[in-house]
C-alpha angles and dihedrals in degrees: 000000000000131000121214117217129186114193121195095320120191129180117188126175123200137032123358096354094181090056088049091054090054090051090051091050088055096051107277116144134216094265094056090052093045089058087060092051095259128123121206105204098172124020124196097325115181129169144131128228114204120221112276093015130129106223112191122202109201131186146121124273110294094024092116100248098127092045088052090052092051090055090055093064099034098253087121121033114227116242086218137353137049140269116205126189133163091357094307130113097225092193090065097051123107119246090258092049091048092052088053091052091048092050096051113017107029128048129183132212111196133206090244113055096236093200122162106244093206093055127077122244089259092050091049091050091051097045095103090052090050089055088052090054095245111165115259098247093052096044092050089051093049093042090051091051091048092050090052090051089051092051098254102114109149095026097085095111096043125106123240094247089060091062132082120242092261092050091049089053089051088057088054090051091047090052089056092046094048092066089056089224116178094222127048119195113197117190111196085316097169102031095097092058127091115255099262095047090044091057090048090054091049089052090048092051093048091048092049091048091056089058104034103029095206123175105249134187109194123190120205142152091204114096096197090053090049092050092048098048108028126097083182127013129203115200114207130199127174093346096311132102103235098181140008121192145105121288092268093051092052095046098042101034109024112188095227145351092278093059091043091053091045092055101039095100097048116118095242093184090070097041107040124072134209090254091057096056104028123123133207113278112256120243109280096023111150116201093211090065094057115110089227142001118220137172126250093258095052110124110244090235085077091058096063097086099047092043091051094053101046141032089213109100122250112254119237122204135186126237090280093054095253117145108250103163150332136244112217118199091246092056093049092051093045092054090050089051094239124142119247126220113247093237091053091049090052092051093044092055093059116099115250107231126172136162094209 
């Protein structure tokens, strides 16, 4: 499987972009360049996406995330830097070679469904294969299989205007899957959908990923979506990546005040796990005295009840059942950002010792 690498990517629009890159490398900021009539859309972006991983790029409008995505598939040429995928430096390929890569190795799913209204659902799903020159019988077979994966079995002969918005987006997803590309680039793919359909599509993507294990770069401005989908999340601000980490990293150890402010309204109880917040067991801790034993991937929402009924920490084990940590009540409340009563804090600080 293929790893995607972005190495010191810059994208500058306006006069003398190469000079602007040099200024940025020596400490200039966006505002200085804007005064010269130059816009720095992406500044020194570097990251790696492991095979089979969902890598989410998150940021507000104007942060540079969509421009970054367009550089990954050659739709926008970097001013500086390199994109490597499947052993190739994509930034050094000719236009013809890049089109070949896009037709076979990289698929895109856009925010707007981009379906052809005069083509059936099956024909829309097989369009990428048609561009590749795949014979009709084979492309219909592969498109049918992709539609079934996307939850649209039985809709092959329908027209796009007969489908709901969520179903139309599933056709777009099926079209990307039909090409069997190694890399999927998804640009705000679910943002035009209403909340319930959007969550259904997130579920669909996660279920597909368990089976297909594609390498996916997903662009979103929605933090909850990023937390739900991303194995790794890159937070962008003003053209720069300010933090890369998993959902737990970003919530528990934000890189700066901007990331902390961005994440303050997230429901941490549904994102964080026991393994993310556990502490070392204190000397004398006996697992049998714990009000509950959970695994590292247990959501912390499931710790509320045992932590509310006992001052003894909850025990945390690994997949083999070995004790790897504890979650004291104080730590749980601190992570949630809730104040703790002084008497509870006093009790919590005592070592839990038992001879049982």
